[in-house]
C-alpha positions in Angstrom: -100.1 87.7 -4.5 -102.3 86.2 -1.9 -103.7 88.1 1.0 -101.7 88.0 4.1 -102.4 88.7 7.8 -100.6 91.6 9.6 -101.1 93.3 12.9 -103.1 96.5 12.4 -103.4 99.8 14.3 -104.9 98.2 17.2 -104.6 94.6 18.6 -106.6 92.8 15.8 -105.0 91.0 12.9 -106.0 92.4 9.5 -106.0 90.3 6.3 -104.5 92.6 3.7 -105.6 91.7 0.2 -103.2 91.6 -2.9 -104.4 94.9 -4.2 -103.1 96.7 -1.1 -99.5 96.2 -2.4 -99.8 98.8 -5.3 -98.0 96.2 -7.5 -96.8 97.2 -10.9 -95.5 100.5 -9.7 -92.0 101.8 -8.7 -92.9 104.3 -6.0 -95.7 103.5 -3.6 -97.4 105.5 -0.7 -99.3 104.3 2.3 -100.1 105.5 5.9 -99.1 104.2 9.3 -97.7 100.9 10.6 -100.3 98.8 8.7 -99.3 100.5 5.5 -95.6 99.9 6.2 -96.3 96.3 6.8 -98.4 96.0 3.7 -95.8 97.6 1.4 -92.7 96.4 3.2 -92.3 92.9 1.9 -92.6 93.9 -1.7 -90.3 96.8 -1.6 -86.5 97.3 -1.9 -86.8 100.0 1.0 -89.3 101.9 3.1 -89.1 105.6 3.7 -90.7 106.7 6.9 -91.9 110.3 7.1 -93.0 111.8 10.5 -92.4 115.5 10.2 -93.6 116.5 13.7 -91.3 115.1 14.9 -89.6 111.7 14.9 -87.9 111.8 11.5 -87.0 115.5 11.9 -85.5 114.7 15.2 -83.6 111.8 13.5 -82.3 114.2 10.9 -81.0 116.7 13.4 -79.4 114.0 15.6 -77.7 112.3 12.6 -76.4 115.8 11.4 -74.6 115.9 14.8 -73.0 112.5 14.4 -75.4 110.6 16.7 -76.6 107.0 16.0 -80.3 106.9 16.7 -82.1 103.7 17.9 -85.9 103.6 17.3 -88.1 102.3 20.0 -91.9 102.0 20.3 -92.5 102.7 24.0 -91.1 105.3 26.5 -91.3 103.0 29.5 -89.1 100.8 31.7 -88.3 98.6 28.8 -86.9 101.6 26.9 -84.6 102.4 29.8 -83.3 98.7 29.8 -82.9 98.9 26.0 -80.9 102.0 26.3 -78.7 100.6 28.9 -78.1 97.4 26.8 -76.8 99.6 24.0 -74.7 102.0 26.1 -77.1 104.8 24.7 -78.8 107.9 26.1 -82.6 107.7 26.3 -84.8 110.6 25.1 -87.4 111.6 27.5 -90.8 113.4 27.0 -90.6 117.0 25.9 -91.8 118.2 29.3 -89.6 116.0 31.2 -86.3 117.5 29.9 -83.7 118.5 32.4 -80.1 119.5 32.7 -79.3 115.9 33.3 -81.5 114.6 30.5 -81.7 117.2 27.7 -82.6 114.7 24.9 -86.2 114.4 23.8 -88.4 114.1 20.7 -88.0 117.9 20.3 -85.7 118.4 17.3 -84.9 122.0 18.7 -83.9 120.7 22.0 -81.7 117.9 20.4 -79.9 120.6 18.4 -79.0 122.5 21.6 -78.2 119.4 23.7 -74.7 117.8 23.6 -74.7 115.2 20.9 -74.3 111.7 22.4 -72.7 108.8 20.4 -76.0 106.8 20.7 -79.5 107.9 21.4 -82.7 105.8 21.9 -85.6 107.9 20.6 -89.0 106.4 21.4 -92.1 107.5 19.5 -95.6 105.7 19.0 -95.6 106.9 15.4 -92.4 107.2 13.2 -90.2 105.2 15.7 -92.8 102.4 16.0 -93.1 102.1 12.3 -89.3 102.1 11.8 -89.0 99.3 14.4 -91.7 97.3 12.9 -90.5 97.0 9.4 -88.5 93.7 8.8 -86.2 92.7 6.1 -85.6 95.8 4.1 -83.8 99.1 4.7 -85.8 101.8 6.4 -84.9 105.5 5.6 -86.0 108.4 7.8 -87.1 111.4 5.7 -88.6 114.8 6.5 -88.7 118.2 4.9 -85.2 118.8 6.0 -83.7 116.0 3.9 -86.3 115.1 1.2 -84.1 116.2 -1.7 -81.0 114.3 -0.7 -83.0 111.2 0.3 -84.6 111.2 -3.2 -81.2 111.6 -4.8 -79.6 108.8 -2.7 -82.5 106.4 -3.5 -82.2 107.1 -7.2 -78.4 106.4 -7.1 -79.2 102.9 -5.6 -81.3 102.0 -8.5 -84.5 101.7 -6.5 -87.9 102.8 -7.5 -88.4 100.4 -10.4 -91.2 97.9 -10.7 -88.7 95.1 -9.7 -87.2 97.2 -6.8 -90.0 99.5 -5.7 -89.9 102.1 -2.9 -92.6 102.5 -0.3 -93.1 105.9 1.3 -95.0 105.8 4.5 -96.6 108.9 6.1 -96.6 108.1 9.8 -99.7 110.1 10.9 -100.6 110.5 14.5 -102.9 108.7 17.0 -106.1 110.4 18.2 -105.8 111.3 21.9 -106.7 108.3 24.0 -107.4 106.0 21.1 -105.4 103.6 19.1 -106.7 105.0 15.9 -104.6 106.5 13.1 -105.2 110.4 12.6 -103.8 111.2 9.1 -101.4 114.2 9.6 -101.1 116.6 6.7 -97.6 117.5 7.6 -96.7 113.9 7.0 -98.6 113.8 3.7 -96.7 116.9 2.6 -93.3 115.5 3.7 -94.0 112.3 1.9 -94.9 114.2 -1.1 -91.7 116.0 -1.1 -89.8 112.8 -1.1 -91.9 111.5 -3.9 -91.4 114.7 -5.9 -87.7 114.4 -5.5 -87.8 110.8 -6.7 -89.9 111.9 -9.8 -87.4 114.7 -10.5 -84.7 111.9 -10.9 -87.0 109.9 -13.3 -87.8 107.3 -10.6 -91.1 105.6 -11.1 -93.8 104.9 -12.2 -95.8 106.3 -9.3 -98.9 104.6 -7.9 -102.0 106.6 -7.9 -101.5 107.0 -4.1 -97.9 108.4 -4.7 -99.3 110.8 -7.3 -101.7 112.3 -4.9 -98.9 112.7 -2.3 -96.6 114.3 -4.8 -99.2 116.7 -6.2 -100.2 117.7 -2.7 -96.6 118.8 -2.1 -96.0 120.5 -5.3 -99.4 122.2 -5.4 -98.6 124.1 -2.2 -97.4 127.7 -2.6 -96.2 128.1 1.1 -95.2 124.8 2.6 -93.7 126.3 5.8 -96.8 128.4 6.3 -99.1 125.4 5.9 -97.1 123.2 8.3 -96.9 126.0 10.9 -100.8 126.6 10.8 -101.8 122.8 10.6 -103.4 121.1 13.6 -100.1 119.5 14.7 -98.2 122.7 14.3 -100.6 124.6 16.4 -100.5 121.8 19.0 -96.8 122.2 19.4 -96.9 126.0 19.5 -99.7 125.8 22.1 -97.5 123.8 24.5 -94.4 126.0 24.0 -92.6 124.0 21.3 -93.1 126.2 18.3 -89.4 126.1 17.7 -89.9 122.4 16.8 -92.1 123.5 14.0 -89.6 126.1 12.9 -86.9 123.2 12.7 -89.2 120.9 10.8 -89.8 123.5 8.0 -86.1 124.0 7.3 -86.7 122.6 3.8 -83.7 120.7 2.3 -81.3 122.1 4.9 -79.8 118.6 5.8 -77.4 116.6 3.6 -77.6 113.3 5.7 -79.6 110.3 4.7 -80.5 108.3 7.9 -80.7 104.6 7.1 -81.5 101.9 9.8 -78.8 99.4 10.0 -78.2 96.9 12.9 -81.0 98.5 14.8 -80.0 102.2 14.5 -80.1 105.0 12.1 -76.8 106.3 10.7 -75.8 108.4 7.7 -75.7 106.4 4.5 -74.6 109.4 2.3 -71.2 109.1 4.0 
């Protein structure tokens, strides 16, 4: 496979060499939007993991019966996009009000009335979901890792001919368009890969093995997520309940799959 040009984490175009595809394996793992664009064309589906908080929020909304539209920017274009789809628009955590109770906070989404359609902007998991073309995108987190793994296995995916790409979303360093690998997303991706391996799906790429072993090697996943940098950040600004929601391991039975621009439950 020849190298190909894709847009990277910033505004430049990166030439991705053939080795970046992790060819010859059934389950592959990468980071961020560039990783998703690298693996996506060669995969049967892409799994996006953004534990704090996009994919956790998607799982909570889907549990409540809401269709979720990913969107990259929380700006005027997002408002126009929401209006065009007759959807509610999630606001920033600190901008929530009685009139607009929907945000990227999964705990707040659980308390708010469940709209039929919700636009959920995020520069990480949502942007990655919206950027993947041509293959199904699955939103996974610690709440639904087991059911996502089971559902993927039932599709017959995860073979060398129909591989799965698992993407840890990561964060961006404040004020910089540079990926910060976030350990909660590595752990969440590892949980999905471990579930796939339990179903005999694979072979795993070396990168996927590292992610799986990270998850299976942690004695106290909730404690680690709570105490990681991202968990401490949310607690410091008054959103520790979001972390508590994110560590409800395997509490959800829904499989959010992106179809026609929105996530809905494929398990139904």
